[in-house]
TORROBA-620624 format. One record per residue (C-alpha): z, x, y; chain; residue in three letters. Coordinates in nm, 4 decimals. Example, Ala and Ser with C-alpha at 12.3 -4.5 7.8 and 13.67 -1.06 7.14 Angstrom:
BEGIN
REC_0.7800_1.2300_-0.4500_A_Ala
REC_0.7140_1.3670_-0.1060_A_Ser
***
This chain:
BEGIN
REC_-3.3025_-9.3141_-1.7355_A_Met
REC_-3.5296_-9.0272_-1.7367_A_Phe
REC_-3.8197_-8.8799_-1.9119_A_Thr
REC_-3.8391_-8.5113_-2.0274_A_Val
REC_-4.1929_-8.4049_-2.1983_A_Arg
REC_-4.2098_-8.0562_-2.3291_A_Cys
REC_-4.5865_-7.9489_-2.3493_A_Ile
REC_-4.6175_-7.6602_-2.5872_A_Leu
REC_-4.7347_-7.5989_-2.9518_A_Gly
REC_-4.3496_-7.5826_-3.1301_A_Thr
REC_-4.3474_-7.5022_-3.5052_A_Ser
REC_-4.1443_-7.7295_-3.6904_A_Ala
REC_-3.9269_-7.4533_-3.8042_A_Lys
REC_-3.8077_-7.3976_-3.4379_A_His
REC_-3.7331_-7.7721_-3.4195_A_Leu
REC_-3.5417_-7.7398_-3.7207_A_Ala
REC_-3.3127_-7.4931_-3.5947_A_Ser
REC_-3.2184_-7.6612_-3.2725_A_Leu
REC_-2.8615_-7.7929_-3.2280_A_Pro
REC_-2.8286_-8.1774_-3.3816_A_Ala
REC_-2.8206_-8.3167_-3.0232_A_Trp
REC_-3.1782_-8.2118_-2.9463_A_Arg
REC_-3.3474_-8.3450_-3.2618_A_Gln
REC_-3.4701_-8.6182_-3.0488_A_Gln
REC_-3.8073_-8.4479_-3.0703_A_Ile
REC_-4.1467_-8.6363_-3.2096_A_Lys
REC_-4.4395_-8.4057_-3.2557_A_Leu
REC_-4.7803_-8.5986_-3.1140_A_Gln
REC_-5.1064_-8.4284_-3.0734_A_Asn
REC_-4.9387_-8.0667_-3.0672_A_Ser
REC_-4.6803_-8.1719_-2.7685_A_Phe
REC_-4.3609_-8.2139_-2.8431_A_Cys
REC_-4.1431_-8.5134_-2.6547_A_Thr
REC_-3.8044_-8.4957_-2.5807_A_Leu
REC_-3.5882_-8.7421_-2.4087_A_Gly
REC_-3.4405_-9.1023_-2.4189_A_Ile
REC_-3.7135_-9.3098_-2.2554_A_Met
REC_-3.9993_-9.4027_-2.5062_A_Pro
REC_-4.3458_-9.3184_-2.4167_A_Thr
REC_-4.6711_-9.4617_-2.5428_A_Ser
REC_-4.8627_-9.1230_-2.4967_A_Ser
REC_-4.7263_-8.8007_-2.4110_A_Pro
REC_-5.0590_-8.7171_-2.2045_A_Cys
REC_-5.0001_-9.0303_-1.9604_A_Arg
REC_-4.9256_-8.9847_-1.6110_A_Met
REC_-4.5649_-9.0674_-1.5340_A_Ser
REC_-4.5224_-9.4562_-1.3801_A_Thr
REC_-4.1296_-9.3842_-1.2975_A_Ser
REC_-3.9695_-9.4741_-0.9840_A_Pro
REC_-3.8104_-9.1429_-0.9647_A_His
REC_-3.9778_-8.8127_-0.8594_A_Pro
REC_-4.0893_-8.5402_-1.1283_A_Val
REC_-4.0178_-8.2098_-1.1668_A_Ala
REC_-4.2634_-7.9890_-1.3736_A_Ala
REC_-4.1043_-7.6711_-1.4862_A_Val
REC_-4.2662_-7.3755_-1.6684_A_Cys
REC_-4.2366_-7.1173_-1.9090_A_Gln
REC_-4.4941_-6.7977_-1.8878_A_Leu
REC_-4.5736_-6.4887_-2.0816_A_Thr
REC_-4.6959_-6.2532_-1.8080_A_Val
REC_-4.8381_-5.9319_-1.8377_A_Thr
REC_-4.9464_-5.6598_-1.5691_A_Pro
REC_-5.3007_-5.8705_-1.5503_A_Asn
REC_-5.2530_-6.0296_-1.2083_A_Lys
REC_-5.5750_-6.2273_-1.2314_A_Glu
REC_-5.4855_-6.3646_-1.6140_A_Ala
REC_-5.1410_-6.4528_-1.4837_A_Asn
REC_-5.2557_-6.6602_-1.1850_A_Phe
REC_-5.5055_-6.8375_-1.4282_A_Ser
REC_-5.2121_-6.9258_-1.6472_A_Ala
REC_-4.9731_-7.0371_-1.3617_A_Cys
REC_-5.2805_-7.2235_-1.2208_A_Lys
REC_-5.3579_-7.3845_-1.5462_A_Gln
REC_-4.9743_-7.5283_-1.5694_A_Leu
REC_-4.9676_-7.6405_-1.2012_A_Val
REC_-5.2931_-7.8384_-1.2426_A_Asp
REC_-5.1558_-7.9911_-1.5892_A_Glu
REC_-4.8224_-8.0748_-1.3822_A_Ala
REC_-4.9938_-8.2742_-1.0849_A_Lys
REC_-5.2022_-8.4756_-1.3384_A_Glu
REC_-4.8768_-8.5717_-1.5251_A_Arg
REC_-4.7496_-8.6800_-1.1837_A_Gly
REC_-4.5193_-8.4143_-1.0935_A_Ala
REC_-4.4208_-8.3830_-0.7406_A_Ser
REC_-4.3034_-8.0096_-0.7656_A_Met
REC_-4.3796_-7.7089_-0.9997_A_Val
REC_-4.1196_-7.4332_-1.0801_A_Phe
REC_-4.2615_-7.1158_-1.1969_A_Leu
REC_-4.0189_-6.8342_-1.3229_A_Pro
REC_-3.9381_-6.5096_-1.1862_A_Glu
REC_-4.1820_-6.2516_-1.1960_A_Asn
REC_-4.4670_-6.5031_-1.2226_A_Phe
REC_-4.7321_-6.2858_-1.0639_A_Asp
REC_-4.6813_-6.0114_-1.3171_A_Tyr
REC_-4.4774_-5.7763_-1.5040_A_Ile
REC_-4.5356_-5.4005_-1.4627_A_Gly
REC_-4.5308_-5.1722_-1.7470_A_Ser
REC_-4.3610_-4.8880_-1.5444_A_Ser
REC_-4.1788_-4.8537_-1.2149_A_Arg
REC_-4.5155_-4.7007_-1.0714_A_Glu
REC_-4.7232_-4.9977_-1.1713_A_Glu
REC_-4.4690_-5.2340_-1.0552_A_Thr
REC_-4.4802_-5.1184_-0.6850_A_Leu
REC_-4.8488_-5.0477_-0.6450_A_Ser
REC_-4.9397_-5.4358_-0.7855_A_Leu
REC_-4.6665_-5.5589_-0.5333_A_Ser
REC_-4.7950_-5.7105_-0.2278_A_Glu
REC_-4.6839_-5.8725_0.1311_A_Ser
REC_-4.6436_-6.2507_0.1829_A_Leu
REC_-4.9727_-6.2506_0.3639_A_Thr
REC_-5.1675_-6.1007_0.0543_A_Gly
REC_-5.4170_-6.2448_-0.1696_A_Asp
REC_-5.1844_-6.3735_-0.4373_A_Thr
REC_-4.9484_-6.6245_-0.2004_A_Ile
REC_-5.2026_-6.7065_0.0035_A_Ser
REC_-5.4069_-6.8193_-0.3574_A_Arg
REC_-5.0858_-7.0172_-0.4451_A_Tyr
REC_-5.0733_-7.1982_-0.0810_A_Ser
REC_-5.4344_-7.2853_-0.0984_A_Gln
REC_-5.3467_-7.4253_-0.4428_A_Leu
REC_-5.0726_-7.6355_-0.3118_A_Ala
REC_-5.2465_-7.7674_-0.0463_A_Arg
REC_-5.5617_-7.8862_-0.2730_A_Lys
REC_-5.3406_-8.0259_-0.5247_A_Leu
REC_-5.0711_-8.2170_-0.2571_A_Glu
REC_-4.8025_-8.0371_-0.4856_A_Val
REC_-4.4857_-7.8435_-0.3750_A_Trp
REC_-4.4214_-7.5131_-0.5607_A_Leu
REC_-4.1142_-7.2971_-0.6085_A_Ser
REC_-4.2456_-6.9609_-0.7038_A_Leu
REC_-3.9397_-6.7998_-0.8742_A_Gly
REC_-3.9886_-6.4209_-0.8243_A_Gly
REC_-4.2463_-6.2534_-0.6345_A_Phe
REC_-4.3029_-5.8870_-0.5791_A_His
REC_-4.2799_-5.8675_-0.2110_A_Glu
REC_-4.3309_-5.5192_-0.0336_A_Arg
REC_-4.0266_-5.4463_0.2006_A_Gly
REC_-4.0304_-5.4133_0.5844_A_His
REC_-4.0304_-5.0202_0.5698_A_Asp
REC_-4.2973_-5.0057_0.2606_A_Trp
REC_-4.4969_-4.7256_0.4141_A_Glu
REC_-4.2031_-4.5070_0.4269_A_Ser
REC_-3.9789_-4.6077_0.1385_A_Asp
REC_-4.1885_-4.7913_-0.1057_A_Arg
REC_-3.9317_-5.0311_-0.1808_A_Arg
REC_-3.9727_-5.4152_-0.2523_A_Ile
REC_-3.7828_-5.7631_-0.2496_A_Tyr
REC_-3.7698_-5.9773_-0.5511_A_Asn
REC_-3.8359_-6.3065_-0.3241_A_Ser
REC_-3.8200_-6.6714_-0.4429_A_His
REC_-4.0895_-6.8876_-0.2230_A_Ile
REC_-4.1098_-7.2406_-0.1730_A_Ile
REC_-4.4496_-7.3757_-0.0622_A_Ile
REC_-4.4949_-7.7266_0.0356_A_Asn
REC_-4.7693_-7.9484_-0.0449_A_Asp
REC_-4.9572_-7.8633_0.2937_A_Lys
REC_-4.9552_-7.5044_0.1680_A_Gly
REC_-4.6858_-7.3467_0.3858_A_Asp
REC_-4.3911_-7.1200_0.3350_A_Ile
REC_-4.1025_-7.3417_0.4110_A_Val
REC_-3.8331_-7.0810_0.2582_A_Ser
REC_-3.8134_-6.7261_0.1305_A_Val
REC_-3.4932_-6.6201_-0.0257_A_Tyr
REC_-3.4679_-6.2661_-0.1525_A_Arg
REC_-3.2529_-6.1823_-0.4655_A_Lys
REC_-2.9272_-6.0644_-0.3635_A_Ser
REC_-2.7467_-5.9601_-0.6950_A_His
REC_-2.9678_-5.6796_-0.8669_A_Leu
REC_-2.9874_-5.6530_-1.2262_A_Phe
REC_-2.8119_-5.2888_-1.2995_A_Asp
REC_-2.7194_-5.3187_-1.6543_A_Val
REC_-2.6854_-5.0689_-1.9321_A_Glu
REC_-2.6241_-5.2146_-2.2871_A_Leu
REC_-2.7062_-4.9274_-2.5336_A_Pro
REC_-2.5841_-5.1206_-2.8215_A_Glu
REC_-2.8406_-5.4177_-2.7450_A_Lys
REC_-3.1255_-5.1535_-2.6226_A_Gly
REC_-3.1064_-5.2649_-2.2473_A_Ile
REC_-3.1270_-5.0184_-1.9758_A_Ser
REC_-3.2653_-5.1716_-1.6404_A_Leu
REC_-3.1555_-5.0591_-1.2981_A_Lys
REC_-3.3369_-5.3037_-1.0431_A_Glu
REC_-3.1782_-5.1468_-0.7426_A_Ser
REC_-3.4023_-4.8386_-0.8001_A_Gly
REC_-3.6881_-5.0003_-0.6517_A_Phe
REC_-3.5618_-5.3456_-0.5112_A_Thr
REC_-3.3639_-5.4017_-0.2172_A_Ile
REC_-3.1212_-5.6717_-0.2196_A_Pro
REC_-3.1535_-5.9667_0.0102_A_Gly
REC_-2.9375_-5.9740_0.3103_A_Pro
REC_-2.8470_-6.3487_0.3002_A_Ser
REC_-2.8584_-6.6860_0.1105_A_Leu
REC_-3.0937_-6.9532_0.2525_A_Val
REC_-2.9978_-7.3425_0.3433_A_Ser
REC_-3.0930_-7.5682_0.0709_A_Pro
REC_-3.4599_-7.6855_0.1304_A_Val
REC_-3.5219_-8.0851_0.1376_A_Gln
REC_-3.8214_-8.1358_-0.1017_A_Thr
REC_-3.9780_-8.4434_-0.2845_A_Pro
REC_-3.7389_-8.4228_-0.5531_A_Ile
REC_-3.4385_-8.3313_-0.3758_A_Gly
REC_-3.2229_-8.1025_-0.2169_A_Lys
REC_-3.3131_-7.7737_-0.3626_A_Val
REC_-3.0674_-7.4367_-0.3585_A_Gly
REC_-3.2393_-7.0993_-0.4462_A_Gln
REC_-3.1115_-6.8265_-0.6790_A_Gly
REC_-3.3238_-6.5655_-0.9051_A_Ile
REC_-3.2138_-6.4614_-1.2495_A_Cys
REC_-2.8897_-6.2387_-1.2103_A_Tyr
REC_-2.7502_-6.4575_-0.9236_A_Asp
REC_-2.6675_-6.6908_-1.1862_A_Leu
REC_-2.3740_-6.5243_-1.3218_A_Arg
REC_-2.2279_-6.5511_-0.9572_A_Phe
REC_-2.0775_-6.8703_-0.8968_A_Pro
REC_-1.9738_-6.7968_-0.5513_A_Glu
REC_-2.3321_-6.8214_-0.4557_A_Leu
REC_-2.3974_-7.1660_-0.6188_A_Ser
REC_-2.0835_-7.2858_-0.4760_A_Leu
REC_-2.1998_-7.2093_-0.1111_A_Ala
REC_-2.5300_-7.3982_-0.1829_A_Leu
REC_-2.3566_-7.6856_-0.2793_A_Gln
REC_-2.1234_-7.6717_0.0089_A_Arg
REC_-2.4478_-7.7093_0.2083_A_His
REC_-2.5794_-8.0262_0.0438_A_Gly
REC_-2.7711_-7.8725_-0.2755_A_Thr
REC_-2.8725_-8.1251_-0.5391_A_Glu
REC_-3.0732_-7.8998_-0.7263_A_Ile
REC_-2.9909_-7.5635_-0.8203_A_Leu
REC_-3.2906_-7.3415_-0.9162_A_Thr
REC_-3.2628_-6.9931_-1.1235_A_Tyr
REC_-3.6023_-6.8758_-1.1859_A_Pro
REC_-3.5327_-6.6131_-1.4551_A_Ser
REC_-3.6907_-6.3347_-1.6789_A_Ala
REC_-3.3414_-6.2950_-1.8903_A_Phe
REC_-3.3269_-6.0318_-2.1700_A_Thr
REC_-3.3548_-6.1184_-2.5310_A_Val
REC_-2.9889_-6.0214_-2.6129_A_Ala
REC_-2.8314_-6.1479_-2.2858_A_Thr
REC_-3.0180_-6.4739_-2.3002_A_Gly
REC_-2.9177_-6.5715_-2.6396_A_Ala
REC_-2.5710_-6.4795_-2.5421_A_Ala
REC_-2.5345_-6.6494_-2.2189_A_His
REC_-2.8224_-6.8178_-2.0740_A_Trp
REC_-2.7701_-7.1754_-2.1541_A_Glu
REC_-2.3817_-7.1924_-2.1529_A_Val
REC_-2.4006_-7.0056_-1.7878_A_Leu
REC_-2.6560_-7.2755_-1.6666_A_Leu
REC_-2.4538_-7.5441_-1.8087_A_Arg
REC_-2.1440_-7.4191_-1.6189_A_Ala
REC_-2.3397_-7.4132_-1.3135_A_Arg
REC_-2.4490_-7.7635_-1.3291_A_Ala
REC_-2.0733_-7.9054_-1.4410_A_Ile
REC_-1.8910_-7.7240_-1.1621_A_Glu
REC_-2.1529_-7.8063_-0.8939_A_Asn
REC_-2.2065_-8.1380_-1.0407_A_Gln
REC_-2.5887_-8.0936_-0.9787_A_Cys
REC_-2.9008_-8.0721_-1.1322_A_Phe
REC_-3.0143_-7.7026_-1.2445_A_Val
REC_-3.3814_-7.6197_-1.3130_A_Ile
REC_-3.4340_-7.2718_-1.4844_A_Ala
REC_-3.8029_-7.1596_-1.5585_A_Ala
REC_-3.8394_-6.8706_-1.7588_A_Ala
REC_-4.0359_-6.5977_-1.8720_A_Gln
REC_-4.0711_-6.5784_-2.2867_A_Val
REC_-4.2096_-6.3286_-2.5184_A_Gly
REC_-4.3546_-5.9738_-2.4873_A_Gln
REC_-4.4803_-5.8731_-2.1569_A_His
REC_-4.5179_-5.5013_-2.2199_A_Thr
REC_-4.4370_-5.2369_-2.4773_A_Glu
REC_-4.1074_-5.2289_-2.3390_A_Lys
REC_-3.9996_-5.5448_-2.2115_A_Arg
REC_-3.9919_-5.8955_-2.3454_A_Ser
REC_-3.7854_-6.2003_-2.2259_A_Ser
REC_-3.5827_-6.4970_-2.3824_A_Tyr
REC_-3.7544_-6.7935_-2.2539_A_Gly
REC_-3.5777_-7.1355_-2.3048_A_His
REC_-3.6689_-7.2607_-1.9580_A_Thr
REC_-3.4218_-7.5354_-1.9176_A_Leu
REC_-3.3287_-7.8453_-1.7438_A_Val
REC_-2.9888_-7.9527_-1.7049_A_Val
REC_-2.8294_-8.2561_-1.5507_A_Asp
REC_-2.5098_-8.2919_-1.3287_A_Pro
REC_-2.3316_-8.3727_-1.6632_A_Trp
REC_-2.4324_-8.0818_-1.8217_A_Gly
REC_-2.6402_-8.2182_-2.0809_A_Glu
REC_-2.9838_-8.0280_-2.1379_A_Val
REC_-3.2432_-8.2571_-2.0799_A_Leu
REC_-3.5230_-8.0185_-2.1818_A_Gly
REC_-3.5944_-7.6992_-2.3518_A_Asp
REC_-3.9109_-7.5231_-2.4117_A_Cys
REC_-3.7780_-7.2928_-2.6535_A_Gly
REC_-3.8018_-6.9188_-2.7284_A_Gly
REC_-4.1385_-6.8909_-2.8489_A_Glu
REC_-4.4658_-6.9755_-2.6279_A_Lys
REC_-4.5364_-7.0737_-2.2742_A_Pro
REC_-4.4984_-7.4171_-2.2019_A_Gly
REC_-4.3787_-7.6492_-1.9280_A_Met
REC_-4.1083_-7.9510_-1.9350_A_Val
REC_-4.1530_-8.2623_-1.7171_A_Leu
REC_-3.8045_-8.4300_-1.5858_A_Val
REC_-3.7631_-8.7472_-1.3853_A_Glu
REC_-3.5184_-8.6207_-1.1175_A_Ile
REC_-3.2227_-8.9268_-1.0538_A_Asp
REC_-3.0643_-8.8344_-0.7805_A_Leu
REC_-2.8140_-9.1256_-0.8373_A_Glu
REC_-2.6830_-8.9071_-1.0874_A_Lys
REC_-2.5597_-8.6668_-0.8980_A_Val
REC_-2.4124_-8.9270_-0.6605_A_Ser
REC_-2.2342_-9.0910_-0.9286_A_Ser
REC_-2.1197_-8.7926_-1.1012_A_Thr
REC_-1.9786_-8.6976_-0.7650_A_Arg
REC_-1.8040_-9.0084_-0.6944_A_Arg
REC_-1.6440_-9.0411_-1.0392_A_Asn
REC_-1.4972_-8.6970_-1.0591_A_Met
REC_-1.4437_-8.5796_-0.6648_A_Pro
REC_-1.4173_-8.2127_-0.7842_A_Val
REC_-1.5346_-8.1192_-0.4229_A_Gln
REC_-1.2389_-8.3417_-0.2681_A_Gln
REC_-0.9783_-8.1622_-0.4937_A_His
REC_-1.0655_-7.8222_-0.4197_A_Arg
REC_-0.7836_-7.6559_-0.2188_A_Arg
REC_-0.8472_-7.4523_0.1373_A_Asp
REC_-0.9558_-7.1269_0.1108_A_Thr
REC_-0.6302_-6.9638_0.1868_A_Gly
REC_-0.4912_-7.1495_-0.1332_A_Phe
REC_-0.7348_-6.9032_-0.3462_A_Tyr
REC_-0.6664_-6.6043_-0.1427_A_Lys
REC_-0.2936_-6.6710_-0.1710_A_Ser
REC_-0.3062_-6.4180_-0.4827_A_Leu
REC_-0.4027_-6.1413_-0.2446_A_Glu
REC_-0.0855_-6.1605_-0.0501_A_Lys
REC_0.1385_-6.1212_-0.3424_A_Thr
***
């Protein structure tokens, strides 16, 4: 059993547009409550025996102070409602209006932004997944290039993992008005990082465009991942076409939870994001969706027995052939 709560002001028009299988939604006191375990109030703290993850949706701008304030409010709210770990999306710190602004606002891991989040985690005794931080590269003074870094901070305020995005979004889709070249100012990460043991389970880190590369998720799954996470800022066009189906595919093929915090709405004159922060279970069922209109948050109880039972009942990984089999076509 699980409880999912999506905390945002969702319009009735948006609810009516959702697929029939998501019509388990009741508006109460401007909150929307999703899930199959009834609750007496959407405002109460979870009393579940399972740990709770809070997965956030943001509309950031170049204003770093305003962005931090919005994130802090969501983290505070998540802790109040019993969350053990809070997930923030890619570019939680800011989205710049130009290449120059993006670079000028960047910081190191020891800068003010990460220090503030470390203090917040320590104060609230909550784990944080900071899904895509503009981290100045090791040769910043000479080349002015950055990493897109996914940082996990524990409840003592310590950085326990840093994954630097390895697949960069260099895409030209003129018919959809998309032209982005992340590699123009971002350094690809050198490697994957081991899954992190957290209060909600073993978390494997990706970022946004990494979602399109199943090799990454399979590698993390082989090393014990129970929860894949893809903090993102998907474009509206690619999100509408591919976001949900890719997230569900990664959950199904790896038989794990997938958590995807997302950016939503208009960030700058030239940049907007698709939204639809999602949580997917190991069977591929969507447990929570924040919609595509407003900032908000979903709270989900993570029952790891669902990972175990799914893998036990359908032992896909045991049925996988050795690597030589999959490379056999290369010999022909």
